[in-house]
N, C-alpha and C positions, 0 to 999 in steps of 0.2 A: 565754422567749417572744419574745425579741428577734429570734431567727432567723426566726420565723414572719412578722414584719413585713418582714424583709429579703427573704425568699422571695416574699412578696406583691408587694413593690416590683419585684423582678427579673422575675417572670412578667408583671406588668402592663406594664412598660416594654418588655420584649422582644416582647410581642405587638403593641403599638402600633408599635414600630420595624420589626418584620417586615412588618407591613401596608403601611406607607408605603414601605419599601424595594422591595417588589414593585410598588407603584403606580408608582414612578419607574423600574422596570426594572433594579434591581440585586438581587443575591442577599440573601435574608432574613438570612443569617449575617453579612453586613456590618453590617446594622442592629443585630444583637445584640452584635457586638463594639464598636460605637460606644457602645451603652448601657453596657457594661463600662468603657469609657474615661471616659464622662461620670460614672458613679457611683463610680469608683475613684480611685486616687492622682493621676491626671492631671486629675481634674475636681472633683466635689463632695465626694469622700471620704465618701460615705454608706455604702458597702459595703466591707468589708475581707475579705481572703482568710483567714478563720478556719477552724477545723477542720471545721465543718459545711458551709461553702461548698466546701472542698476535698473532703470525702467525697461530697457530691452531685455535684460535678464529676467525680470518679473514676468514679462509677456512670454518669454521662452519657457519658463517653468510651467506657466498656465497651459500653453499649447502642448507641452510634453505630457502633462497629466491628462489633458483632454484626449490626446491620442491613445494614452494608456487605457482610458475608459472605453473608447471606441473598440479597442482590440481585446477587451475583456469578454471572452466568449461565454455567455451565461448558459448556453445549451451544453457546453462542455462541463460547466460547473454542475448542472443538473445530472448529467450522465455519470460523473465520477464524484458525486457529492460526498459520499461517506469517506472514501480514502483521502480525497482532497481536503475535506474538513479536518480530519485527524492530523494529517501532515501539516497543514497550515497552522492550526491552533497550537500544536506542540512546537512547531517551528517559530512561533511567536513567543510563547510562554518561556521556553528555555533560554533563548537569547536575551529576553528582557530580564529574567532573573539572574542569569550568569553574568550578563553585561553590567547589571546594577551592582552585583556583589564584587565584580572585578573593579569597577569604578570606586566603590567604597574602600576596597583594599588599597588602592593607590591614592586615598585621601581626597577623592573628588566629592564635592558636595552631593547630598542625597538627591536633590532635584535634578542636578546635572547627570548624576549616575543613572537615574531612572530614564532620562532622555537618551543617554548613551545606549541603554538597553533597547529603546525604541529604534534607534538608528540601526542596531545590529539585527533587529527583528525584520527589517525590510528585505525584500527579495526582488531581484530583477532577472527574469528567466529569458530575456532576449538573447543572451549569450548561450544559455543552455539550449534554447530552441535551435540555434545554428549548429551546435554540436549534435543534437538529436537528428536533425535533417541530414547532416554529413554522414552519420552512421546508419541512416535509414531505419531508425527505431522510434520515430516520433509518434507513430500510431500504435505502439505497444502499450500494455497496461501500465508500465512504468512511465513512459513518455506522456501518456494521457493523464496520469495522476499528477505528474509534475505541473502540467499545464492547468489542470483543474485546481490544484492547491495554490498556484500562483494567483488565480483570480480571487480566491478567498483571502489569501495573504494581503494582496493589494487593498482590497476593500476594508479589511479589519485594521490594517496598519494605518491607512489614511484616516480612518475614523478615530482611532486611538490617539494618533499624533495631534489631529485637529482639536479634539476634545481636551487633551492634556494641555495644549497651548492656551486654550480659552480659560481653563481653570487655574493653572499654575504658572502660565507665562505672563509676559508683560505687554503683550501685543493686542489685547482686546480693544476694539475700537468703540465699544459701548461702555458707558458709565453707569448702566442700570444695575439693579441688584441682581444677585445670583439667580433668584427665582424667576425674574423677568427674562434673564438671559437663557435659562433652561427652556422656558416657554417658546422664546424666539427660535431656539435651535430645534426644538421639537416640531414647530410649524415648518421650519426649513426642510426637515427630512420628510414630513408629510407632503410638502410641495415637490420634493424630489421624486417621491413615489408617483404622484400624479403626472409629473413631467415624463417619467419613463413609460408609464402605462398609456397615457392619452396625449399629453401636451406635445412632446417631440414628434410623434407620428403625424399629428394634425398640422403642426407648423411646417414640417418638411413638405407635406403635400401642398400646403398653401404656397410655400416658397416657389414651387414649380410653376405656379400660375402668374407669378410676378414678372412683368416685362422689364427686367433689369439684368444686366450682365452678371453672371455668377451669383444669382439670387440665392441659390441653395447654400452656397458657401458663406455668403454674407449673413444669412439668417442663423446658420449654425454658429458663426463667430459671435453674433449678438447674444445668443443663448449662453455660449461659453463664458464670454466676458461679463455678461450681466449676472449670471449665477456666481461667478468668482467674486464680483464686487459685493453681492448680497451676502455671501458666506463671510467675507471679511468684515462687513458692516455689523453682523450680529456676533462677532467674536470668534468665529471659526477661521481656519486657514482658507485663503482663496483657492488653494489647490483642490480642496474637497468639492467646491462648486464646479470647478473645471472637470474633475474626474467623473462625478456623477452625471454631468451633462454629456460627457463622452459615452458613458454607459447608456444613457437614454438615446442618443443618436445612433449608437451601435445596434439598437433594436429596430431601426427603421430600414426601409428599402434602399435608401441613398447612402448608407454608411460607407460603402467603398469609395464612392465619389468624394464624400466629405473627407475621409481619411487620406486619400491620395492628394487632394488639394491642400489640406491643412499641413500635411507632412512636407509638402513642397515649400509652403510659406515658412513653416517653423524651422526646418533644417537648412533652408537657404539663408536665413538671417538671424532669427531670435534665439534658437536653441544653441548654436555654437557660442553665442555671446554668454549664455547662461553658464555653460561648462567652463569657458575661459574665466568668467567672473569668480568661480570657485577657486581656480588656481591663483588668481590675482591676490587673494587674501592669505595665501600660504607663506609662512616664513620659516626658515630653517634655524633661526636663532634659538638656541637652547634645545634643539631637537635631540641632541646626543644624550641629554639628561633624561629624555623620555623614551629612550630606546627599549628599555625593559617593559614599559607600559605598552608600547606598540607591539612588541613580540607577544606579550601575554594576551592582550585583547584581540590580536589577530587569531591566535590559537583558539580563544574562546568563541570568536565569531565563526570560525570554520566548524569547530566541534559541536557548537550548540545547534546549528542547522543540520549538520550531518546526523547527530543523535536524534533530533526532533523528527526528521524524515524517516530515520530507521525505525523508531518506535511507532510512528504513524503507519508505516508499511506493515510492520509486524501485527498491529492491531486488526488489520483487515486480511491477514493470512498470507502476506508476501513472504518469499524466502529471504534469507539474510542478504544475499547479493542484490536482489531486487530492491529491498528496503534501503540498502546503502546507495544504490543507483538513484533512487528517489531523493534521498537526503543530499547527495552530491549535486543534484540538479537544482537544489534550493539554496546553495551556498552563495552564489553570486549576489552582491548587493547592488552593484551598478548604479544606474541613474536614480533609482528610487531612494537609496540611502543618501546619495549626494543631494537630492532635493531636500530630504529631511534634515541633514546636517546644516544646510544653508538656511532653512527656515528656523532651526534652533539657534543658529548664530545670530540671525537678525532679531530674534525674540529674547536674546540674552540667556538662553537655556544651554548654550554651548559657550564655555568661557574662551576668550581669545587665545589664551596660552595652550588650550587643548585642541583648537580648531585644526591646525596642521596635522597633528597626530591622528585625529579621527579620520581626516581625508585619506591619509596614507594607509590606515587600517582598511578602509573601503577599497582602495586600489589593490592592496595585497590580496584581499579575499576574492575580489573580482577576477584577478589574474589567475588565482589558484583553481577557480571553479571548473573551467573546461578540462584541465588536466585530471582532476578528480572524477569528473563525469565520464570522460573517455576510459579511464582505468576501470571503473566499476561496470560500465556498459560492456566492455570487451570481455570481462569475466563471465558475463551471461551469454552474449550473442556471438562470441568468436568460436 
C-alpha cells in the first residue's frame, strides 16, 4: 500500500504545482518537474524511482506520445508542406550539429554528444500555440508554418531517435543480426502505413458495434499499447509505436472522443508520474562545475532553433521578422525533449553525471520560448 500513498502525494502536489505554474504564466510541466526535484534525490527524498513509479512513468510517456500523434494535423502539414519542411529540417540539422559540436567541446563522448544533439532537435509547440492563441495570430502564415513544421519535426525526430537507439544504444530487445533487425523495422513501418490508411478506420468503426462500455477507448488503447510493445520488441523505442498509432487514430472520425478520454486518463494519473520521475533523478551534486556547460548549451539550443527557423522562413520568401517569429516558435523543447532525455538515460546514451544538466537546459529553453515568440510577433503585428 505504500505506493498508493506515494501516488496520492504525487497527484496532489503536481495538481497544486500545475495550478500555480499557470497562474504565474509558466508551463504546468515546469511545476511538475519541480515537484519531482523537491520530492526526489535533490530534495526531501520522499519518493524513489522504484518499479511501480517506473511502470506508471512508462505508461505516461506512451500515452503522451499517443496524444501527440493524434494531435498531429496532417492536413495542416499538406497545406504548409514546403515552409514547414524547410523549417523542420533546418531546425533539426542545426541543433544536432551544433549540439554535437558543443558536447565534444566539453569532452562528452561522441555517441552521447550526438544524442545531445537529438535532444536539442526536439520541439514542443504546445507552449507556442498558447502564445499564438493569446496574440490572435495562430492562423497567420507564420503561425500556420510553426504548426506545420512541428508536425514534420515530431515525426522526423521520433524516427531518428528510435532508429539511433536501435543501432547505437543498448536497449535492443532483439538479439538478431542487423540485417534481420532492419527487415523487422521495415515491416513495422509498412504495417504503420496500412494501420493509418485502412486498419485504424476499420477497427474504430468495428469498436462502435461492440456492446461494451467505452469500447472505442478500449480498442484505441489496445492498438496504442500493442504497437508500443511491438516497436520495443523489434528494437525500436516504444514511443514510436504509440506516436504512429496516434497519427492513425487522428485520421478517423472518432479522434476527438479518443483524444478527450485518453487525455483524461493520462493527465489524471500516468503523465504527472512521468514528469515527476524525471525530477526524481536530478541531483545538484557537482552542478556548479557544469555551469559553463549549461549556459553554453542553452545558448546553442536557443540559437540553433532560431537560426534554423529563420533560414527556413527566408527560403520561402518570408521577411526577416516573420522568419524570426517562426524560429522563436520552434525554440521550446518541452515534453518532447524531456521524453527523449529520459529514453536516452534509460538506454545509457545520457550519462548520469550529465542528466541533471540536460534537464536544466530543456527547462531554460522552454521558459525562454514564450518571451522570444511574443517579442518577434509584436514586431510584426503591433
